[in-house]
C-alpha positions in Angstrom: -45.3 20.1 -21.8 -43.6 17.2 -20.2 -45.6 15.2 -17.6 -44.1 12.3 -15.8 -46.1 9.9 -13.6 -44.3 8.0 -10.9 -45.0 4.3 -11.0 -44.8 2.1 -7.9 -41.2 1.0 -7.2 -39.7 3.5 -9.6 -36.6 5.3 -8.3 -35.9 9.0 -8.4 -33.0 8.4 -10.8 -35.3 6.5 -13.2 -37.9 9.2 -13.0 -35.3 11.9 -13.7 -33.9 9.9 -16.7 -37.4 9.5 -18.1 -38.0 13.3 -17.6 -34.7 14.2 -19.3 -35.4 11.9 -22.2 -38.9 13.3 -22.8 -37.6 16.9 -22.3 -35.0 16.4 -25.0 -37.5 14.6 -27.3 -39.9 17.6 -27.0 -37.0 20.0 -28.2 -38.0 22.5 -25.5 -34.5 24.0 -25.2 -34.3 24.5 -28.9 -37.7 26.2 -29.0 -36.7 28.6 -26.2 -33.4 29.5 -27.9 -35.3 30.2 -31.1 -37.9 32.4 -29.4 -35.4 34.2 -27.1 -34.7 36.9 -29.7 -36.7 38.3 -32.5 -35.3 37.4 -35.9 -36.3 39.3 -39.0 -38.2 37.2 -41.5 -35.5 37.8 -44.2 -32.8 36.5 -41.8 -35.0 33.6 -40.8 -35.4 32.6 -44.5 -31.6 32.9 -45.1 -30.9 30.7 -42.1 -33.5 28.1 -43.3 -31.8 28.1 -46.8 -28.4 27.6 -45.2 -29.8 24.7 -43.2 -31.4 23.1 -46.3 -28.0 23.3 -48.1 -26.2 21.8 -45.2 -28.6 18.9 -44.9 -28.6 18.3 -48.7 -24.7 18.1 -48.6 -24.9 15.8 -45.6 -27.4 13.5 -47.4 -25.3 13.6 -50.6 -22.1 12.7 -48.6 -23.9 9.8 -46.9 -25.3 8.5 -50.2 -21.9 8.6 -51.8 -20.3 6.8 -48.9 -22.9 4.0 -49.0 -22.5 3.7 -52.7 -18.8 3.3 -52.3 -19.3 0.7 -49.6 -21.7 -1.2 -51.8 -19.5 -1.1 -54.8 -16.5 -2.2 -52.7 -18.4 -5.2 -51.4 -19.3 -6.3 -54.9 -15.7 -6.1 -56.1 -14.4 -8.4 -53.5 
């Protein structure tokens, strides 16, 4: 739950930005989307496996790019 307290001299825009930031940090929208429909446990496991593979590939790609950058700096 997101609770915002107004401080003295704080504008409506500042309060709204603070609320929006906290709302996004809490991942409320993502949770609602996940819980909107029932998903069979087998499908949930498949989706989690896909996500793990995707993240692993992203980490690998990032690690390779940083290695290339490091080696390029040493060869200069």
